[in-house]
Backbone bond lengths (Angstrom), bond angles and torsions (degrees), N, CA, C in turn:
res aa  C-N    CA-C-N  psi(-1)  N-CA   C-N-CA  omega(-1)  CA-C   N-CA-C  phi
1 M - - - 1.453 - - 1.507 110.85 -
2 R 1.362 115.95 -45.13 1.489 118.00 -178.49 1.475 110.13 -62.01
3 L 1.343 119.27 -41.97 1.497 121.74 -179.14 1.516 108.48 -59.19
4 A 1.356 117.12 -43.55 1.480 119.70 -179.17 1.500 111.55 -60.36
5 H 1.313 116.37 -39.88 1.459 118.62 179.12 1.500 113.40 -67.24
6 V 1.366 113.25 -40.21 1.517 117.92 177.78 1.528 110.06 -62.01
7 L 1.358 116.22 -42.47 1.440 118.92 179.18 1.498 113.14 -66.05
8 S 1.381 115.24 -38.86 1.434 118.59 177.06 1.519 112.17 -62.86
9 T 1.344 116.20 -43.10 1.454 119.89 179.65 1.521 110.85 -64.70
10 A 1.324 115.97 -38.74 1.482 119.12 179.71 1.522 110.16 -65.47
11 L 1.351 117.47 -38.98 1.460 121.45 179.60 1.526 108.83 -64.50
12 T 1.341 116.91 -46.26 1.443 121.29 179.29 1.525 110.90 -57.28
13 A 1.353 116.11 -42.86 1.436 119.95 -178.36 1.545 109.92 -65.14
14 A 1.309 116.19 -40.65 1.449 120.16 -178.14 1.550 110.04 -63.91
15 L 1.335 114.98 -41.49 1.442 118.22 -178.17 1.545 110.96 -68.64
16 L 1.308 116.83 -42.82 1.494 119.67 -178.09 1.501 111.97 -69.37
17 L 1.335 116.80 -39.40 1.439 119.89 -175.23 1.484 111.81 -83.65
18 A 1.331 119.29 -5.67 1.443 121.23 -179.72 1.522 112.70 -86.14
19 G 1.314 116.17 -13.33 1.468 119.38 -178.78 1.510 112.82 -65.91
20 C 1.294 117.48 158.34 1.435 120.56 175.13 1.517 109.71 -96.56
21 G 1.315 118.63 151.77 1.420 122.82 -169.39 1.496 115.12 -110.97
22 G 1.303 120.62 62.13 1.403 119.76 179.56 1.520 115.43 -114.13
23 S 1.333 116.29 0.41 1.480 118.57 -174.70 1.517 112.05 -75.46
24 D 1.329 115.56 150.40 1.441 120.73 174.84 1.510 109.28 -73.04
25 A 1.348 115.44 146.73 1.438 121.14 178.90 1.561 109.03 -68.30
26 P 1.312 117.76 149.41 1.496 120.52 176.39 1.529 108.58 -70.91
27 P 1.333 116.74 168.78 1.459 119.62 178.15 1.531 111.81 -61.45
28 R 1.344 116.17 144.19 1.438 120.78 179.08 1.539 108.38 -70.86
29 P 1.356 117.45 134.87 1.470 121.22 -179.12 1.540 111.05 -72.36
30 S 1.303 113.91 163.08 1.442 121.42 176.68 1.501 110.02 -128.60
31 G 1.313 116.83 176.93 1.481 120.92 178.21 1.521 111.54 94.73
32 E 1.319 113.43 -174.48 1.473 119.79 -178.18 1.514 111.87 -88.87
33 V 1.303 117.91 136.30 1.427 125.56 174.81 1.511 109.12 -114.54
34 T 1.305 118.21 109.32 1.447 123.22 177.76 1.501 110.03 -90.48
35 V 1.323 114.90 123.62 1.471 121.41 -176.08 1.525 107.46 -104.91
36 A 1.317 118.90 112.70 1.448 122.77 176.12 1.532 109.36 -82.79
37 T 1.294 115.76 122.43 1.476 120.63 -172.03 1.512 110.59 -110.11
38 G 1.377 116.04 -99.51 1.476 118.12 -175.94 1.508 108.70 177.27
39 N 1.336 116.14 -155.98 1.439 121.08 -175.98 1.524 110.67 -68.19
40 Q 1.324 116.77 138.39 1.435 118.10 170.84 1.506 110.82 -62.79
41 G 1.311 116.53 137.98 1.449 122.06 -173.12 1.531 111.46 93.52
42 G 1.323 118.60 -7.43 1.427 122.23 175.17 1.524 113.12 -99.01
43 V 1.313 116.55 170.67 1.466 122.37 -174.95 1.539 109.24 -69.27
44 Y 1.336 118.70 -40.81 1.454 119.37 -179.15 1.518 110.69 -57.24
45 A 1.300 118.40 -40.62 1.487 120.13 -178.80 1.523 111.21 -63.41
46 E 1.321 119.13 -41.54 1.414 122.89 -177.05 1.575 110.23 -74.63
47 Y 1.338 114.94 -45.16 1.480 119.22 177.70 1.513 109.67 -61.95
48 G 1.347 116.22 -43.71 1.431 120.92 -178.77 1.520 114.38 -62.47
49 A 1.334 113.74 -39.70 1.497 119.44 178.15 1.518 109.85 -64.12
50 G 1.345 115.16 -38.00 1.470 119.00 178.54 1.509 111.00 -67.35
51 F 1.382 117.19 -39.26 1.424 120.20 179.54 1.541 112.80 -67.34
52 A 1.308 115.87 -38.39 1.468 121.29 177.71 1.564 108.58 -62.14
53 D 1.329 114.14 -40.51 1.504 117.42 178.17 1.516 111.57 -63.24
54 V 1.334 115.58 -41.03 1.476 118.65 178.17 1.515 110.76 -64.75
55 I 1.308 119.27 -40.87 1.459 122.07 179.05 1.524 109.50 -58.07
56 E 1.305 116.75 -49.89 1.489 121.22 -177.34 1.516 111.13 -63.73
57 R 1.302 117.93 -36.95 1.506 120.70 -179.84 1.508 113.26 -72.15
58 R 1.354 116.14 -32.71 1.463 118.90 -167.77 1.551 113.38 -108.58
59 L 1.307 115.50 -9.54 1.507 119.72 176.81 1.531 105.79 -120.95
60 P 1.319 116.68 93.18 1.461 118.47 -174.74 1.467 116.58 -60.34
61 A 1.308 118.98 -27.65 1.475 122.40 -178.13 1.513 111.27 -94.30
62 A 1.340 118.44 5.29 1.459 120.19 -176.50 1.539 109.64 -116.75
63 S 1.267 116.87 155.96 1.472 123.42 171.19 1.558 107.40 -125.02
64 A 1.317 115.45 159.63 1.450 119.15 -177.02 1.528 109.24 -132.03
65 R 1.304 115.27 141.27 1.479 122.36 178.25 1.490 108.87 -128.25
66 V 1.353 115.45 130.87 1.439 122.12 177.20 1.524 110.49 -88.73
67 L 1.294 116.56 129.50 1.461 122.59 179.70 1.497 109.07 -113.56
68 H 1.331 119.04 109.33 1.467 122.24 176.02 1.538 108.47 -77.25
69 T 1.337 116.17 131.70 1.484 120.78 -173.09 1.511 109.09 -135.30
70 G 1.346 114.69 -177.71 1.438 121.51 175.22 1.491 111.73 -68.90
71 G 1.338 119.11 -27.45 1.450 121.13 -178.41 1.505 111.56 137.18
72 S 1.334 116.72 -149.15 1.441 123.56 -169.76 1.537 114.53 -56.59
73 V 1.332 118.13 -51.70 1.413 121.32 -177.29 1.511 111.01 -62.52
74 D 1.343 115.15 -46.97 1.461 122.37 178.78 1.542 108.20 -59.97
75 N 1.318 119.43 -43.41 1.472 122.24 -179.52 1.503 110.91 -61.68
76 L 1.335 117.47 -45.69 1.461 119.49 -178.93 1.502 111.16 -63.78
77 R 1.284 117.56 -37.18 1.506 117.79 176.81 1.528 111.24 -66.81
78 R 1.342 115.65 -40.09 1.483 118.34 -177.95 1.512 111.63 -69.93
79 V 1.346 116.73 -41.07 1.484 118.97 177.44 1.516 109.99 -67.78
80 G 1.314 117.30 -44.21 1.462 119.80 -179.77 1.542 112.51 -63.46
81 G 1.361 114.86 -33.76 1.450 118.96 -179.95 1.522 115.61 -87.63
82 G 1.338 117.14 -0.60 1.414 122.99 176.49 1.538 116.10 85.92
83 E 1.368 115.82 4.96 1.451 118.64 179.25 1.490 112.09 -75.20
84 A 1.358 117.04 -26.44 1.457 120.54 176.84 1.544 107.48 -127.99
85 R 1.328 117.28 148.76 1.452 121.45 178.91 1.501 112.50 -81.08
86 V 1.326 115.73 -35.42 1.424 122.28 -174.72 1.536 109.85 -145.48
87 G 1.311 116.61 147.23 1.485 117.64 -178.12 1.512 111.42 -151.68
88 F 1.317 114.80 160.45 1.479 122.53 175.89 1.522 108.42 -97.16
89 T 1.333 115.43 142.43 1.466 120.48 176.71 1.505 111.21 -154.42
90 L 1.351 111.70 154.92 1.463 118.95 170.59 1.533 110.29 -79.77
91 A 1.305 115.09 151.72 1.492 120.04 -177.54 1.534 111.19 -65.44
92 D 1.351 118.97 -34.34 1.461 119.34 -179.18 1.509 109.75 -68.29
93 S 1.304 118.81 -41.52 1.454 122.10 176.13 1.533 111.57 -64.06
94 A 1.317 115.16 -39.00 1.493 120.11 179.69 1.553 108.48 -65.06
95 A 1.308 116.95 -39.61 1.473 120.89 -178.85 1.505 109.25 -60.16
96 D 1.362 117.28 -44.61 1.479 120.53 178.69 1.508 109.66 -64.57
97 A 1.367 117.73 -37.89 1.445 120.85 -175.22 1.527 111.30 -64.14
98 V 1.312 117.65 -51.46 1.456 120.61 -176.75 1.513 112.24 -70.76
99 A 1.333 118.03 -22.00 1.465 120.95 176.54 1.510 112.54 -87.77
100 G 1.338 115.34 -12.38 1.488 118.93 -178.45 1.502 111.62 75.40
101 R 1.311 120.10 25.25 1.462 123.47 177.66 1.512 111.21 -86.88
102 A 1.364 117.18 156.96 1.473 121.96 173.78 1.482 109.95 -53.31
103 P 1.350 117.51 138.31 1.463 127.90 13.59 1.532 115.13 -86.43
104 F 1.301 118.87 11.38 1.467 119.90 179.72 1.520 109.65 -94.05
105 T 1.317 115.98 148.40 1.459 120.13 -176.19 1.518 112.40 -97.46
106 G 1.315 117.74 -0.99 1.478 123.26 176.51 1.463 109.17 -169.78
107 R 1.346 116.43 173.15 1.490 121.73 -179.37 1.531 109.76 -67.37
108 V 1.337 114.68 133.38 1.457 121.41 -179.88 1.509 108.60 -99.21
109 P 1.349 120.63 125.04 1.473 122.32 -173.42 1.506 112.74 -81.78
110 V 1.328 117.69 70.01 1.460 121.24 -178.96 1.555 109.07 -116.69
111 V 1.322 112.51 154.44 1.457 121.93 175.02 1.524 107.13 -140.31
112 A 1.287 118.43 169.46 1.439 122.66 -173.36 1.538 112.65 -102.68
113 L 1.334 114.55 149.81 1.447 120.63 167.12 1.494 111.09 -100.31
114 A 1.348 117.90 -28.24 1.480 120.94 -178.36 1.498 110.55 -173.29
115 A 1.323 114.56 150.55 1.451 121.73 164.64 1.531 106.17 -88.46
116 L 1.349 117.32 129.26 1.437 121.10 -168.13 1.536 112.67 -101.52
117 Y 1.286 118.08 -56.07 1.479 123.18 -176.50 1.506 106.61 -166.67
118 D 1.315 119.25 178.85 1.457 123.35 179.72 1.487 112.80 -104.45
119 N 1.340 116.77 140.33 1.470 122.07 172.28 1.527 107.87 -89.35
120 Y 1.328 114.64 150.20 1.440 122.31 176.77 1.514 108.46 -116.10
121 V 1.338 116.71 130.98 1.455 118.44 175.12 1.546 108.48 -79.59
122 Q 1.343 112.82 124.04 1.437 121.54 -175.80 1.525 110.99 -122.39
123 L 1.349 115.39 121.34 1.458 121.28 175.20 1.512 107.51 -105.35
124 V 1.308 116.05 110.88 1.470 121.43 -172.10 1.536 110.44 -104.44
125 V 1.345 114.77 133.71 1.483 121.97 178.26 1.532 108.55 -136.70
126 P 1.316 118.70 162.39 1.466 121.17 170.51 1.524 109.89 -59.32
127 A 1.323 116.43 148.87 1.464 119.83 -176.41 1.538 113.45 -57.69
128 D 1.351 115.04 -32.44 1.492 119.38 -178.86 1.493 114.40 -94.43
129 S 1.326 117.69 11.74 1.459 122.60 -178.16 1.521 109.86 -65.22
130 P 1.377 115.63 144.56 1.472 118.64 174.33 1.517 113.62 -76.44
131 V 1.355 116.55 -8.91 1.470 122.22 179.69 1.517 110.08 -67.12
132 R 1.309 117.58 116.24 1.461 122.55 179.16 1.515 111.55 -121.49
133 S 1.345 117.27 -10.36 1.453 120.55 176.35 1.515 107.91 -148.88
134 V 1.328 117.19 170.52 1.442 120.97 -179.21 1.545 110.54 -62.99
135 K 1.329 118.93 -35.25 1.435 121.06 -179.43 1.534 111.67 -64.10
136 D 1.312 117.16 -25.53 1.453 120.70 179.56 1.560 113.06 -70.85
137 L 1.369 115.26 -5.39 1.486 118.88 178.72 1.511 110.78 -77.03
138 R 1.331 118.63 -12.92 1.467 120.85 -177.23 1.526 110.16 -50.11
139 G 1.290 117.27 128.94 1.450 122.90 174.19 1.539 112.99 79.57
140 R 1.323 118.43 4.55 1.449 119.90 -177.24 1.526 112.09 -106.51
141 R 1.320 114.68 166.76 1.470 122.66 -178.53 1.539 108.90 -87.83
142 V 1.322 117.33 114.94 1.468 121.51 -172.01 1.538 110.67 -131.55
143 S 1.325 115.15 128.72 1.462 119.29 169.94 1.507 108.54 -85.10
144 V 1.339 116.10 124.15 1.461 120.57 -178.28 1.532 112.17 -102.82
145 G 1.353 114.81 13.14 1.484 118.08 178.73 1.500 112.77 107.32
146 A 1.306 115.89 159.63 1.469 122.13 -178.68 1.558 109.94 -67.33
147 E 1.316 112.25 152.72 1.511 118.90 171.81 1.487 107.27 -58.98
148 G 1.347 116.75 133.04 1.459 121.44 179.04 1.516 114.02 84.00
149 S 1.307 117.02 13.07 1.473 120.15 -177.82 1.492 112.47 -102.97
150 G 1.344 115.76 153.31 1.455 120.06 169.65 1.504 112.70 -65.75
151 T 1.329 115.26 -30.82 1.492 121.00 177.68 1.506 110.14 -55.61
152 A 1.321 116.81 -43.33 1.479 120.65 -176.32 1.546 108.75 -63.09
153 I 1.314 117.20 -39.06 1.464 119.44 -177.79 1.534 109.03 -64.56
154 V 1.326 116.57 -52.82 1.478 118.15 -176.54 1.501 112.42 -68.68
155 A 1.322 119.25 -33.91 1.452 123.48 177.93 1.539 110.65 -60.06
156 E 1.306 115.98 -47.75 1.433 120.81 178.92 1.550 111.26 -64.18
157 R 1.302 116.76 -34.32 1.451 120.56 176.76 1.522 112.24 -69.79
158 V 1.330 117.23 -40.65 1.453 122.07 177.66 1.563 109.09 -63.30
159 L 1.317 116.14 -44.47 1.452 119.30 178.67 1.553 109.96 -62.94
160 D 1.324 115.52 -42.11 1.462 120.32 -179.37 1.524 113.61 -58.78
161 V 1.348 115.99 -47.11 1.466 116.03 -178.75 1.528 112.61 -72.72
162 A 1.343 115.70 -14.95 1.494 119.30 174.56 1.527 109.63 -89.03
163 G 1.320 118.66 3.79 1.430 120.60 177.90 1.528 114.97 83.32
164 L 1.332 116.37 21.22 1.467 121.67 -177.00 1.541 108.47 -122.07
165 S 1.374 112.53 152.73 1.464 120.25 175.73 1.479 109.91 -112.01
166 A 1.332 117.84 136.55 1.431 122.88 178.83 1.501 111.70 -66.70
167 D 1.350 117.43 -20.53 1.442 122.62 -178.58 1.519 113.15 -94.25
168 D 1.353 117.68 -35.17 1.484 120.84 -170.49 1.516 112.63 -109.58
169 D 1.332 119.37 -33.60 1.463 120.74 -170.55 1.519 115.20 -99.96
170 V 1.358 116.70 -15.70 1.451 120.57 172.41 1.491 108.36 -130.63
171 T 1.298 117.60 159.01 1.451 121.44 171.46 1.510 107.85 -86.17
172 G 1.329 116.60 89.64 1.445 122.27 -172.83 1.495 112.80 -78.39
173 Q 1.335 115.21 137.88 1.485 121.85 174.11 1.540 109.21 -125.25
174 R 1.303 115.93 149.39 1.472 121.02 -177.86 1.531 108.03 -107.32
175 L 1.311 115.68 84.21 1.485 121.74 -176.53 1.519 108.65 -116.41
176 D 1.336 116.75 145.33 1.448 119.08 173.31 1.525 108.34 -77.40
177 V 1.326 117.23 176.67 1.453 119.38 -169.99 1.526 113.50 -64.24
178 R 1.359 116.69 -39.16 1.460 116.72 178.00 1.495 112.68 -69.58
179 E 1.340 115.78 -40.71 1.486 120.30 174.78 1.544 110.82 -60.65
180 S 1.315 116.04 -39.01 1.462 118.61 179.00 1.482 112.37 -66.64
181 A 1.322 116.75 -43.15 1.477 120.96 177.65 1.527 112.19 -60.05
182 S 1.338 115.85 -42.70 1.471 120.91 -179.74 1.531 109.89 -67.54
183 A 1.338 117.04 -39.61 1.460 120.40 -178.99 1.516 109.56 -66.83
184 L 1.341 117.75 -40.61 1.475 119.60 179.67 1.482 111.15 -65.40
185 A 1.355 117.93 -41.67 1.442 122.05 -179.86 1.534 110.65 -62.91
186 D 1.347 117.14 -35.11 1.442 121.34 -177.25 1.551 112.25 -86.50
187 G 1.342 117.23 -2.92 1.449 119.06 -178.75 1.523 115.28 79.70
188 R 1.310 116.69 14.01 1.489 121.14 -178.13 1.505 112.11 -84.50
189 I 1.342 117.93 -19.48 1.456 122.48 171.97 1.528 106.96 -134.48
190 D 1.361 114.71 162.55 1.427 122.42 -177.43 1.544 113.56 -98.39
191 A 1.336 114.00 -21.31 1.468 121.10 -176.86 1.470 110.23 -165.55
192 F 1.363 116.83 157.97 1.458 118.59 170.29 1.565 109.19 -146.18
193 F 1.308 110.21 149.71 1.477 119.76 175.31 1.551 108.81 -95.52
194 W 1.303 112.53 146.35 1.486 119.16 173.44 1.509 107.89 -149.38
195 S 1.310 114.44 134.73 1.476 121.00 173.76 1.474 107.50 -114.20
196 G 1.358 117.17 107.75 1.465 119.72 -177.49 1.476 112.13 -159.73
197 G 1.322 116.11 176.00 1.462 123.15 177.66 1.506 109.71 -74.50
198 L 1.338 115.00 174.03 1.453 121.45 -177.73 1.537 110.51 -116.44
199 P 1.310 117.47 135.46 1.500 125.80 -13.85 1.506 110.81 -79.29
200 T 1.337 116.99 159.66 1.438 123.45 172.01 1.519 109.13 -96.42
201 A 1.336 116.82 124.77 1.462 121.13 -171.86 1.527 113.09 -56.72
202 A 1.338 115.93 -41.22 1.486 118.45 -175.45 1.539 109.12 -66.04
203 I 1.321 119.47 -33.02 1.454 119.90 178.37 1.506 110.50 -77.52
204 T 1.306 118.57 -37.72 1.463 122.13 175.36 1.557 110.75 -58.88
205 E 1.316 114.47 -45.39 1.481 120.90 177.91 1.515 111.10 -63.67
206 L 1.325 119.04 -42.77 1.445 123.39 178.51 1.500 110.79 -58.45
207 R 1.356 116.69 -43.77 1.446 121.57 -177.02 1.524 112.73 -61.63
208 R 1.314 117.88 -25.91 1.455 120.81 -179.11 1.549 113.36 -66.90
209 T 1.373 114.75 -24.51 1.471 118.42 -175.67 1.545 111.31 -118.78
210 T 1.312 117.33 -19.27 1.462 119.45 -174.42 1.525 109.08 -134.07
211 P 1.374 118.53 123.09 1.451 119.68 175.52 1.528 110.80 -63.24
212 I 1.328 117.10 124.30 1.448 122.39 -177.95 1.513 109.68 -134.47
213 R 1.320 115.35 168.87 1.462 121.96 170.94 1.521 109.13 -150.75
214 L 1.311 116.62 163.47 1.453 123.09 175.42 1.522 108.35 -97.64
215 V 1.329 117.59 139.34 1.445 122.39 177.83 1.556 108.00 -84.47
216 D 1.297 115.93 133.34 1.465 121.66 178.84 1.533 108.01 -69.71
217 L 1.360 116.89 130.12 1.425 123.18 -178.01 1.519 113.71 -104.15
218 G 1.358 114.24 15.92 1.463 118.28 -174.21 1.501 113.38 -60.07
219 D 1.330 118.39 -28.16 1.477 119.15 -177.69 1.512 114.06 -77.72
220 V 1.334 118.69 -7.86 1.467 120.51 177.50 1.524 114.77 -116.43
221 V 1.316 115.46 -6.64 1.483 118.08 -172.72 1.518 109.93 -63.45
222 G 1.308 119.36 -44.77 1.463 121.13 -178.68 1.500 112.82 -60.87
223 A 1.311 116.30 -45.80 1.487 121.96 178.77 1.522 109.95 -64.05
224 L 1.330 117.17 -38.80 1.498 119.29 -178.82 1.544 109.81 -65.08
225 T 1.328 118.15 -46.41 1.469 119.01 -177.28 1.532 110.07 -70.25
226 E 1.359 117.35 -32.46 1.459 119.94 179.12 1.498 110.28 -68.75
227 S 1.332 117.06 -41.39 1.472 119.94 -175.63 1.513 113.97 -79.60
228 Y 1.364 117.89 -32.47 1.443 120.55 -168.99 1.506 112.92 -120.62
229 G 1.305 118.29 1.67 1.470 118.40 171.95 1.509 117.44 100.04
230 E 1.317 113.19 174.97 1.474 121.16 -167.65 1.515 112.61 -81.94
231 L 1.345 118.48 1.25 1.471 117.76 172.99 1.530 111.85 -66.00
232 Y 1.307 116.74 -18.12 1.476 122.99 174.60 1.524 109.34 -94.83
233 T 1.310 115.81 131.90 1.428 120.65 -179.62 1.570 110.43 -128.60
234 E 1.307 116.39 131.90 1.450 120.63 179.21 1.553 109.08 -64.27
235 T 1.306 116.45 134.93 1.481 120.61 179.72 1.514 107.93 -158.47
236 T 1.340 117.36 -171.74 1.435 121.31 -179.18 1.537 110.06 -133.83
237 V 1.326 114.12 149.71 1.488 119.04 168.51 1.486 105.45 -93.92
238 P 1.374 118.20 114.80 1.473 119.87 -177.57 1.538 111.62 -60.37
239 A 1.283 117.01 145.97 1.476 121.39 179.42 1.532 113.18 -56.28
240 V 1.323 115.34 -34.82 1.481 118.39 -174.50 1.531 112.06 -67.31
241 V 1.330 119.27 -18.89 1.463 119.11 -176.23 1.481 114.64 -61.44
242 Y 1.347 114.90 -44.93 1.457 119.75 179.80 1.501 113.78 -121.12
243 G 1.311 116.84 17.31 1.480 122.13 178.59 1.512 113.35 69.71
244 A 1.366 117.28 32.84 1.439 120.73 177.64 1.528 111.11 -79.23
245 Q 1.335 115.62 166.22 1.442 118.80 178.38 1.535 113.16 -76.95
246 S 1.350 116.24 -25.73 1.464 118.37 179.06 1.534 108.35 -151.57
247 A 1.303 115.90 161.28 1.454 121.30 174.93 1.484 112.71 -67.52
248 V 1.332 118.28 156.83 1.481 119.82 176.74 1.517 107.93 -126.02
249 T 1.308 114.34 146.43 1.457 121.08 178.59 1.527 110.89 -79.72
250 T 1.298 115.90 137.06 1.462 119.43 176.05 1.543 108.88 -151.75
251 V 1.332 117.42 -161.45 1.452 122.41 176.82 1.517 106.80 -124.24
252 S 1.333 116.93 152.06 1.426 122.89 175.16 1.559 108.14 -122.11
253 V 1.301 114.44 156.47 1.470 121.17 175.76 1.516 108.25 -144.48
254 P 1.331 119.44 139.06 1.447 121.75 -174.85 1.525 112.60 -67.22
255 N 1.324 114.98 153.14 1.489 123.82 172.48 1.527 109.71 -107.41
256 F 1.295 117.07 139.99 1.490 122.25 177.78 1.545 108.34 -122.00
257 L 1.307 112.77 156.63 1.468 121.63 166.58 1.556 105.78 -103.52
258 V 1.303 117.70 123.03 1.442 121.36 -171.77 1.520 113.00 -121.92
259 V 1.327 115.93 155.15 1.470 123.99 174.79 1.518 108.41 -141.72
260 R 1.323 116.97 168.71 1.463 119.80 174.34 1.508 109.34 -63.51
261 R 1.326 113.28 151.21 1.475 119.86 179.00 1.539 111.51 -63.49
262 D 1.343 116.12 -30.51 1.459 119.12 -175.98 1.541 114.54 -92.49
263 M 1.325 117.29 12.64 1.473 120.13 175.26 1.506 109.54 -59.34
264 P 1.333 117.76 138.18 1.465 119.80 178.96 1.539 110.49 -56.75
265 E 1.355 113.80 144.14 1.474 117.60 -176.92 1.524 113.35 -58.16
266 A 1.344 117.50 -41.86 1.464 121.38 -177.69 1.525 110.97 -59.56
267 E 1.351 117.29 -42.51 1.457 121.81 -178.80 1.510 111.00 -64.66
268 A 1.361 116.28 -46.52 1.453 120.03 177.55 1.522 112.56 -60.90
269 Y 1.335 114.29 -41.63 1.491 119.20 178.39 1.506 109.26 -57.39
270 W 1.374 119.13 -49.54 1.475 120.73 -175.05 1.533 111.18 -71.11
271 L 1.284 119.43 -36.10 1.475 119.35 176.26 1.486 112.16 -62.38
272 T 1.332 115.28 -41.24 1.456 119.36 176.25 1.503 112.18 -63.27
273 R 1.357 114.14 -49.47 1.451 119.98 -179.68 1.565 111.99 -57.54
274 L 1.322 115.23 -39.64 1.465 117.70 -176.76 1.544 112.83 -67.81
275 L 1.334 115.88 -28.03 1.460 117.33 174.71 1.542 110.84 -56.01
276 F 1.347 115.15 -39.26 1.435 118.40 -175.93 1.501 113.32 -90.61
277 D 1.346 115.95 -38.19 1.466 118.41 175.19 1.507 112.58 -62.64
278 G 1.315 116.28 -33.08 1.453 120.83 -178.03 1.531 113.89 -102.12
279 Q 1.327 117.95 18.81 1.435 120.84 -172.60 1.557 112.13 -60.40
280 S 1.309 117.83 -39.04 1.476 118.10 179.78 1.519 111.14 -60.13
281 R 1.332 118.28 -39.36 1.485 119.37 176.19 1.519 112.59 -69.07
282 L 1.370 116.28 -36.29 1.477 118.89 176.29 1.516 111.13 -62.64
283 I 1.329 117.35 -37.52 1.450 121.32 179.93 1.533 109.99 -63.37
284 R 1.340 116.58 -35.23 1.456 119.04 177.09 1.512 109.64 -69.06
285 A 1.332 118.90 -29.71 1.432 122.01 178.15 1.537 110.46 -70.75
286 H 1.343 116.67 -43.39 1.461 122.80 176.41 1.509 109.68 -160.89
287 P 1.357 114.93 136.81 1.458 119.04 -174.90 1.550 114.75 -63.66
288 E 1.368 117.26 -20.45 1.458 118.94 179.69 1.555 109.89 -61.12
289 A 1.326 119.30 -19.96 1.460 120.83 177.33 1.487 113.24 -63.63
290 R 1.337 119.00 -17.65 1.422 121.94 176.17 1.555 111.35 -62.32
291 R 1.327 116.17 -24.06 1.453 120.61 -176.11 1.506 113.80 -80.23
292 L 1.352 117.69 -8.39 1.438 120.96 177.65 1.506 110.34 -66.82
293 D 1.323 117.08 125.40 1.451 121.09 -175.89 1.529 108.11 -145.58
294 R 1.298 116.12 132.92 1.498 120.85 -175.34 1.537 110.66 -58.54
295 R 1.296 118.32 -34.31 1.475 120.69 -176.48 1.518 112.48 -71.38
296 T 1.347 116.89 -36.97 1.458 120.15 -177.46 1.515 112.37 -96.96
297 A 1.315 118.80 -13.70 1.469 122.04 -177.22 1.512 110.87 -66.08
298 I 1.301 118.69 -23.93 1.464 120.88 -178.42 1.544 112.69 -84.52
299 A 1.333 116.56 0.59 1.490 118.25 -179.94 1.535 106.73 -89.87
300 T 1.330 115.73 82.07 1.446 120.22 -172.28 1.561 112.18 -112.28
301 Y 1.302 118.92 23.34 1.473 121.75 176.01 1.532 106.83 -56.36
302 P 1.340 117.11 132.22 1.482 131.11 11.88 1.506 115.12 -96.41
303 L 1.327 118.52 13.88 1.441 121.37 -179.78 1.529 111.31 -95.73
304 D 1.343 115.11 146.70 1.452 120.37 169.49 1.548 109.64 -71.95
305 L 1.301 115.62 156.23 1.471 119.52 168.13 1.536 108.64 -84.97
306 H 1.302 117.61 142.55 1.437 121.23 175.24 1.527 108.10 -67.88
307 P 1.380 117.94 140.82 1.433 119.75 -179.52 1.521 113.45 -55.55
308 G 1.300 118.92 -31.86 1.503 120.97 177.48 1.509 110.18 -67.18
309 A 1.356 117.78 -38.06 1.459 119.71 175.37 1.500 111.04 -66.92
310 E 1.341 115.88 -43.27 1.482 119.50 178.01 1.524 109.94 -54.68
311 R 1.340 115.44 -43.29 1.473 118.18 -177.42 1.564 110.43 -60.66
312 W 1.367 114.24 -43.31 1.478 115.62 -177.56 1.530 110.15 -65.26
313 Y 1.325 118.43 -43.33 1.452 120.20 -179.84 1.530 110.84 -61.46
314 R 1.339 116.18 -42.07 1.460 120.44 -179.83 1.516 110.21 -64.34
315 E 1.331 117.86 -48.27 1.461 120.36 -172.79 1.534 111.36 -80.39
316 S 1.289 118.54 -15.35 1.479 119.54 179.85 1.542 110.93 -86.22
317 H 1.317 118.20 -6.30 1.460 120.99 178.53 1.561 109.84 -63.40
318 P 1.353 115.01 123.61 1.481 116.62 -177.11 1.505 112.99 -63.73
């Protein structure tokens, strides 16, 4: 299955990048663009604020509004329901959305503008915690992520493959990343999950006042990818990110920027173009924007690319 997806992505790339780039750009859109981001203190919030700034600077007739949300699931619902024009999401949450699987009650009509960067699943504990593996969370107080977040989905899956239930085997709490960091610092929880880019501001800030470490997830990675598919990839969080003594094994999952399938082609074209035209400003908002690349941005499985995004990738080929 993985080989088929790789071949499909390669074919898509070849078709998009084979086009010639002489067409005139469509008219610039106007009106308000609401950008659904995520928890304050997380990468979506910072990246999204940067993108809203780019929209306002480069589309004179448009305005942009940042909407802080619970995260991926919340964003998909808001974009699908028309409350937001564009939103950030994890690929695993997007896969559930377009298939109509729980936590969604029906198929969500979203498509992608770009693959942006990869999220890393981070299990944070105090530096002196006895927790050395996911199984050690049994009986402990654990934040599994905010309601409506992609973190909550992957946290429950990590617990599941470790033989634990978020409802029965841990005292689960639904806190966003800043709330989780505060609760850990105060001793109100024993651990928290977070799925985000590197570094995550809330964790960096926590580390300044509270000795912490990340739990290695190497013992559950294989079971996670086997049970839930190839959207999860084994990777490491480098030691330098949070000043740890060594890297830890974890899983990553891609992030997408999504819109409704029925968004006008011109609007999707310009939103996609602005990601790249404004990349230097996005990098100042968060360093993960450095990972945005025209060649890999079209790898949005399991989502289709919006036709307006396809047009920009095709016509931007040198």
